[in-house]
C-alpha positions in Angstrom: -28.2 -21.4 -16.2 -25.4 -19.1 -14.8 -26.9 -18.6 -11.4 -25.9 -20.4 -8.2 -28.0 -23.4 -7.3 -27.5 -23.2 -3.5 -27.3 -20.5 -0.9 -24.4 -18.2 -1.3 -21.8 -17.7 1.5 -22.5 -15.0 4.1 -21.1 -11.7 3.2 -18.6 -9.6 5.2 -19.7 -6.1 6.0 -17.4 -3.4 4.8 -16.2 -0.7 7.3 -18.9 1.7 8.2 -16.9 4.6 6.8 -17.2 3.3 3.3 -20.9 4.1 3.1 -21.6 6.5 5.9 -21.5 9.5 3.6 -24.3 8.2 1.3 -26.5 5.9 3.4 -30.2 5.3 2.9 -30.6 9.1 2.7 -29.4 8.5 -0.9 -32.6 6.5 -1.6 -34.2 9.6 -2.9 -36.0 10.3 -6.2 -33.6 11.6 -8.8 -35.8 11.3 -11.9 -39.0 10.0 -13.3 -40.3 8.6 -16.6 -38.8 5.7 -18.5 -36.1 7.9 -20.0 -34.2 7.8 -16.6 -33.5 11.5 -16.7 -32.2 12.9 -13.4 -32.4 15.9 -11.1 -30.4 16.7 -8.0 -33.3 17.8 -5.9 -35.1 15.5 -3.5 -38.9 15.1 -3.5 -41.0 17.1 -1.1 -43.9 14.6 -1.2 -44.8 11.1 -2.3 -43.6 10.5 -5.9 -47.0 8.9 -6.6 -48.2 12.4 -7.4 -45.6 12.8 -10.2 -47.4 13.6 -13.4 -44.7 11.9 -15.5 -45.5 8.5 -14.0 -47.2 6.2 -16.6 -50.2 4.1 -15.6 -48.5 1.0 -16.8 -44.8 0.3 -17.2 -43.8 3.7 -15.7 -40.3 4.0 -14.2 -38.7 6.2 -11.6 -35.0 6.6 -10.8 -33.8 6.4 -7.2 -30.4 6.3 -5.6 -29.7 3.3 -3.3 -27.8 3.4 -0.1 -24.5 3.3 -2.0 -25.4 6.3 -4.1 -26.0 4.1 -7.2 -28.8 5.4 -9.4 -31.3 2.6 -10.1 -34.4 2.6 -12.3 -37.3 1.0 -10.5 -41.0 0.5 -11.4 -43.2 3.4 -10.6 -45.6 1.0 -8.9 -43.7 -2.3 -8.1 -45.9 -5.3 -8.0 -43.5 -8.2 -7.2 -41.0 -7.3 -4.5 -38.4 -9.7 -3.1 -36.9 -8.8 0.3 -33.5 -10.2 1.3 -33.4 -9.0 4.9 -35.8 -8.9 7.9 -35.6 -5.1 7.9 -36.7 -4.9 4.3 -39.6 -7.2 5.0 -40.6 -5.3 8.1 -40.6 -2.1 6.1 -42.7 -3.2 3.2 -45.2 -4.9 5.4 -45.5 -1.7 7.4 -46.4 0.1 4.2 -49.1 -2.4 3.4 -47.1 -4.3 0.7 -46.9 -8.1 0.7 -43.7 -9.3 -1.0 -43.6 -12.3 -3.4 -40.3 -13.6 -1.9 -38.6 -13.3 1.5 -35.6 -14.7 3.4 -35.5 -16.3 6.8 -34.9 -14.2 9.9 -31.5 -13.5 11.5 -30.2 -16.7 13.0 -33.4 -18.5 12.1 -34.5 -21.3 9.7 -37.9 -19.6 9.3 -39.3 -16.0 9.0 -39.2 -14.0 12.3 -42.0 -15.0 14.6 -43.4 -11.5 14.9 -43.9 -11.3 11.1 -44.9 -15.0 10.4 -48.7 -14.4 10.4 -48.2 -11.6 7.8 -46.2 -13.7 5.3 -48.2 -16.9 5.3 -47.8 -18.5 1.9 -45.0 -16.2 0.7 -42.1 -18.3 -0.7 -38.8 -18.2 1.2 -35.9 -17.6 -1.3 -33.0 -18.2 1.1 -31.5 -17.2 4.4 -30.7 -13.7 5.5 -28.5 -12.1 2.7 -28.0 -15.6 1.2 -30.5 -15.8 -1.7 -30.9 -19.0 -3.7 -30.9 -17.6 -7.2 -33.2 -20.1 -8.7 -35.8 -19.3 -6.1 -35.4 -15.6 -6.6 -35.9 -16.2 -10.4 -39.0 -18.2 -9.7 -40.5 -15.3 -7.7 -40.3 -13.1 -10.9 -39.4 -9.9 -9.0 -39.7 -6.5 -10.5 -37.9 -5.0 -7.5 -35.3 -6.6 -5.1 -34.6 -5.0 -1.8 -31.1 -6.2 -0.8 -30.6 -4.8 2.6 -27.0 -4.1 3.4 -25.7 -6.6 0.9 -22.1 -5.7 0.0 -21.1 -8.8 -2.0 -20.7 -7.4 -5.5 -20.9 -10.9 -7.2 -24.2 -11.5 -5.5 -25.5 -8.1 -6.5 -24.4 -8.7 -10.1 -26.4 -11.9 -10.2 -29.4 -10.3 -8.6 -29.2 -7.4 -11.1 -29.2 -10.0 -14.0 -32.6 -11.1 -12.6 -33.8 -7.6 -12.4 -31.8 -4.3 -12.7 -34.2 -2.9 -10.1 -32.0 -4.2 -7.2 -31.4 -1.8 -4.4 -29.0 -1.8 -1.5 -31.3 -0.3 1.1 -29.0 0.2 4.2 -25.5 1.5 4.9 -23.7 0.3 8.0 -24.4 3.5 9.9 -28.0 4.0 8.9 -30.7 3.8 11.6 -34.0 2.1 10.9 -35.9 5.3 10.4 -33.6 6.5 7.7 -33.6 3.2 6.0 -37.3 2.9 6.2 -37.9 6.3 4.6 -35.5 5.2 1.8 -37.4 2.0 1.2 -40.7 4.0 1.4 -39.4 6.2 -1.4 -38.2 3.2 -3.4 -41.6 1.7 -3.5 -43.3 5.1 -4.1 -44.8 5.4 -0.7 -42.7 8.1 0.9 -45.6 10.1 2.3 -47.0 6.9 3.9 -43.6 6.1 5.3 -43.3 9.5 6.9 -46.7 9.1 8.5 -45.7 5.7 9.9 -42.6 7.4 11.5 -44.8 10.2 12.9 -47.2 7.6 14.4 -44.3 5.7 15.9 -42.9 8.8 17.5 -46.2 9.7 19.1 -46.7 6.2 20.4 -43.2 6.0 21.8 -43.7 9.3 23.6 -47.0 8.3 25.1 -45.7 4.9 26.2 -42.8 6.5 27.9 -45.1 9.0 29.7 -47.2 6.1 31.0 -44.3 4.3 32.8 -45.1 5.7 36.2 -42.3 5.3 38.7 -40.1 3.7 36.0 -40.3 6.8 33.8 -36.8 7.6 32.7 -35.4 4.3 34.1 -31.9 3.1 33.0 -32.5 0.0 30.8 -29.7 -2.4 30.0 -30.1 -4.0 26.6 -28.1 -7.2 26.2 -27.7 -10.0 23.7 -26.4 -13.2 25.2 -24.0 -15.0 22.8 -22.4 -18.4 23.2 -19.2 -16.6 24.3 -21.0 -14.2 26.7 -23.1 -11.1 26.9 -22.8 -8.0 24.7 -24.6 -4.8 25.5 -26.1 -2.7 22.8 -24.8 0.8 21.9 -27.1 3.9 22.1 -27.9 4.1 18.4 -28.6 0.4 18.1 -32.3 -0.2 17.1 -33.8 -1.3 20.5 -31.8 1.2 22.4 -33.1 4.0 20.1 -36.6 2.9 20.8 -36.0 3.0 24.5 -34.5 6.5 24.2 -37.5 7.7 22.1 -39.6 6.6 25.1 -37.6 8.8 27.4 -35.7 6.0 29.0 -32.0 6.1 29.6 -29.0 3.7 29.4 -26.7 2.7 32.3 -23.5 4.7 32.4 -21.4 1.8 31.1 -23.6 1.5 28.1 -24.0 5.2 27.3 -21.9 5.0 24.2 -22.6 6.2 20.7 -22.8 3.7 17.9 -25.2 1.2 16.4 -23.4 -2.1 17.2 -22.8 -4.0 20.4 -19.9 -4.5 22.8 -17.5 -7.4 22.6 -18.6 -10.4 24.6 -18.0 -9.8 28.2 -16.3 -12.1 30.7 -17.8 -12.8 34.2 -15.4 -10.3 35.6 -17.0 -7.5 33.6 -20.6 -8.7 34.1 -21.4 -5.5 36.1 -21.4 -3.6 32.8 -24.8 -5.2 31.9 -26.5 -4.0 35.2 -29.1 -1.3 35.2 -32.5 -0.5 36.7 -33.9 -3.1 34.3 -32.1 -5.8 32.3 -33.6 -6.9 29.0 -32.0 -10.1 27.7 -32.2 -11.6 24.2 -30.6 -14.5 22.4 -30.4 -15.5 18.8 -29.3 -19.2 18.9 -29.8 -22.3 21.0 -26.1 -22.0 22.1 -26.8 -18.5 23.3 -29.8 -19.7 25.3 -27.7 -22.4 26.9 -25.0 -19.9 27.8 -27.5 -17.6 29.4 -29.1 -20.4 31.4 -25.7 -21.6 32.6 -24.6 -18.1 33.9 -27.9 -17.5 35.7 -26.8 -19.8 38.5 -23.4 -18.1 39.0 -22.8 -15.5 41.8 -21.6 -12.8 39.3 -25.0 -12.9 37.7 -27.0 -13.2 40.9 -25.3 -10.2 42.4 -26.6 -7.8 39.7 -29.0 -5.2 41.1 -31.5 -5.9 38.3 -31.5 -9.6 39.1 -31.8 -8.9 42.9 -34.8 -6.7 42.2 -36.4 -9.1 39.8 -36.1 -6.6 37.1 -34.9 -9.0 34.3 -36.9 -9.5 31.2 -36.3 -12.1 28.4 -37.2 -10.7 25.0 -37.1 -12.0 21.4 -33.7 -11.6 19.9 -35.0 -11.8 16.4 -36.7 -8.4 17.1 -34.4 -6.7 19.7 -31.1 -7.6 18.1 -31.8 -6.6 14.6 -31.4 -3.3 12.8 -35.2 -2.8 13.1 -38.2 -1.4 11.4 -41.6 0.0 12.3 -43.2 -3.3 13.2 -40.3 -4.4 15.3 -40.3 -1.0 17.0 -43.9 -1.6 17.9 -42.9 -4.9 19.6 -40.1 -3.3 21.5 -42.4 -0.5 22.8 -44.9 -3.2 23.9 -42.2 -5.2 25.7 -40.8 -2.1 27.5 -44.3 -0.9 28.4 -45.5 -4.3 29.7 -42.5 -4.7 31.9 -42.0 -1.2 33.2 -45.6 0.2 33.4 -46.8 -2.9 35.3 -44.1 -2.7 38.0 
């Protein structure tokens, strides 16, 4: 068998510029029917209404986040997801996959999704599929997140040509989610999920009382120190959708995080409220260690007892509708109740 027998090495992300032009916006219908014919126009509604779709064995053609045209089943039945974001997306659309990967930094699925994937086989770690396990899942569609390793993609496409890169480095979660919705022929449903999210975020923000519009610091604590999240990072975007703001030091465009900060720069993580997450045991130990130090204790958020520990496997990811619901809940619980 030509496929790898063990998890493949983690992939290195290419520079954001390489895919920024196409992104998940390219995950749009370009043709239908098994012939794979194409058209340059995007769909105005869910492709499920397409008269050319066959009841059995029908095909549609979509472009993935790299701009590659891929023929996919009109109604995929056996979806394998290789990232938490892909998993979050299909679950939000009412689709249970037949194979998943563990969460970011975890040896198991993310806690907030575990009850929804009971019994679903794990086929590897995040972006590290074990090919024999993927084969055993018999997928008719593989959602490969922001996978950039061409050798891995080649092996996946030998399992099924319907393998999609679903995210570009600069895509936000809403754009990626709509692309995934289109890929699984549920674009109308995806748009409704986004609309419902927007309404919920707006209402939750309006219900924050005296904390309405507060400046929230969003920080991941790494073994080497804290990193604050940029404005277009997932959890930050949810906070902004709720009408919250970011501290001046963190009011930066981008969807990544700052370099790890030293104690001398710890003031950069201060805000009206401080939301802290970790992804590893080493990160938890580093956070616990710094909490006894004067530089941490002098932060205004700490003095005011406005620090909140949150789940890094939700807050520090690229996000999805179900993760966004968790973040809205965490922000609302902390701010509306104080």
